C-alpha positions as CSV (number, residue, x, y, z in Angstrom):
1,X,224.4,35.4,90.1
2,X,224.4,31.7,90.2
3,X,227.7,31.2,92.0
4,X,227.4,28.3,94.5
5,X,224.1,27.1,93.0
6,X,224.4,23.7,91.4
7,X,220.6,22.9,91.1
8,X,219.2,22.7,87.6
9,X,215.9,24.2,88.9
10,X,215.7,27.1,91.3
11,X,212.7,28.2,93.4
12,X,210.6,25.1,92.9
13,X,209.6,25.3,96.6
14,X,208.0,27.8,98.9
15,X,205.2,28.6,101.3
16,X,202.6,29.6,98.7
17,X,201.6,29.5,95.1
18,X,203.7,26.8,93.5
19,X,207.2,28.2,94.5
20,X,209.1,31.3,93.7
21,X,206.8,32.2,90.8
22,X,203.2,32.0,92.0
23,X,200.3,34.3,92.1
24,X,201.8,37.2,90.0
25,X,204.2,36.6,87.1
26,X,206.3,39.4,85.7
27,X,207.7,38.7,82.3
28,X,209.9,40.6,79.9
29,X,208.4,42.1,76.8
30,X,210.3,44.6,74.7
31,X,207.0,45.9,73.3
32,X,206.1,46.9,76.9
33,X,209.4,48.6,77.8
34,X,211.9,45.9,78.6
35,X,215.3,47.2,77.5
36,X,216.6,45.7,74.3
37,X,219.8,44.6,76.1
38,X,218.0,42.9,79.0
39,X,219.0,39.3,79.5
40,X,216.6,36.7,80.8
41,X,218.7,34.6,83.2
42,X,215.8,32.4,84.4
43,X,212.2,31.8,83.7
44,X,209.4,29.9,85.3
45,X,207.5,27.2,83.5
46,X,204.8,24.6,83.8
47,X,202.4,26.7,85.8
48,X,199.2,24.7,86.8
49,X,196.7,24.8,83.9
50,X,193.8,24.8,86.5
51,X,194.8,28.3,87.6
52,X,192.8,30.8,85.6
53,X,195.8,33.0,84.5
54,X,195.0,36.3,83.0
55,X,197.2,39.2,81.7
56,X,197.1,42.4,83.6
57,X,198.6,45.8,82.7
58,X,202.3,45.9,82.0
59,X,202.6,42.2,81.1
60,X,202.0,40.9,84.6
61,X,200.1,37.7,84.8
62,X,197.9,37.1,87.8
63,X,195.5,34.6,89.1
64,X,193.0,37.4,89.8
65,X,190.5,37.8,87.1
66,X,191.0,41.2,85.5
67,X,190.1,40.3,81.9
68,X,188.3,37.6,80.1
69,X,190.0,34.7,78.1
70,X,193.1,32.6,78.7
71,X,196.4,34.1,77.5
72,X,198.7,32.0,75.3
73,X,200.7,29.5,77.3
74,X,204.1,31.1,76.4
75,X,202.9,34.3,78.2
76,X,202.3,32.5,81.5
77,X,205.8,32.7,82.9
78,X,207.9,34.8,85.3
79,X,211.2,36.0,83.9
80,X,214.2,36.9,86.0
81,X,216.1,39.4,84.0
82,X,219.2,41.7,84.3
83,X,220.2,44.8,82.4
84,X,222.9,47.5,82.8
85,X,221.8,51.1,83.0
86,X,223.5,54.1,81.4
87,X,225.2,55.3,84.7
88,X,227.1,52.0,85.2
89,X,224.5,50.6,87.5
90,X,222.6,47.4,87.0
91,X,219.0,46.4,87.5
92,X,217.7,42.9,88.3
93,X,214.1,42.3,87.8
94,X,212.7,39.5,89.9
95,X,209.5,37.9,90.8
96,X,207.1,39.4,93.3
97,X,205.7,38.3,96.6
98,X,206.1,34.6,96.3
99,X,209.8,35.0,95.6
100,X,210.6,37.0,98.7
101,X,207.9,35.8,101.1
102,X,207.3,32.3,99.8
103,X,210.7,30.9,98.8
104,X,213.3,32.9,100.6
105,X,212.6,31.6,104.1
106,X,212.3,27.9,103.0
107,X,214.6,25.5,104.8
108,X,215.7,28.2,107.3
109,X,216.9,30.5,104.4
110,X,219.3,27.8,103.3
111,X,218.2,27.4,99.7
112,X,219.1,28.4,96.1
113,X,216.8,31.5,96.1
114,X,218.5,32.9,99.2
115,X,221.9,32.1,97.6
116,X,220.9,33.9,94.4
117,X,219.7,36.9,96.2
118,X,222.8,37.1,98.4
119,X,225.0,36.9,95.2
120,X,223.1,39.7,93.5
121,X,223.1,42.0,96.6
122,X,226.9,41.4,97.0
123,X,227.5,42.4,93.4
124,X,225.3,45.4,93.6
125,X,227.1,46.6,96.7
126,X,230.4,46.3,94.9
127,X,231.4,49.8,93.7
128,X,232.7,48.5,90.3
129,X,230.3,49.7,87.5
130,X,228.5,47.3,85.3
131,X,229.6,47.5,81.6
132,X,226.7,48.3,79.3
133,X,226.8,46.6,75.9
134,X,227.3,48.9,72.9
């Protein structure tokens, strides 16, 4: 996934919402259905405290007010995760709109988010099955 990416931080740029993780933040949570063998390969952090983050259904955090109260800080993150499925396929879970529309086109598509996506697509197009852990 990270071949050719030497940056310590990825996606800290973009056209909207504080970079690749912005207005909606998907996070892993095994209590909400994240597979036990899912691996978090990257996570967002340090989201602006002035944004009134709230938790929405399915563990998605959003800047839109859907509930009352501020969730715990450790829940205000976007996780990039990967897991293998039973049929030898893989699934990569990524951030939402800001990732694709906000960060991908930055710097003429020459950036670490574009490289990451290209690496993932290349591997998913490879016919070799993913090995699922026991």
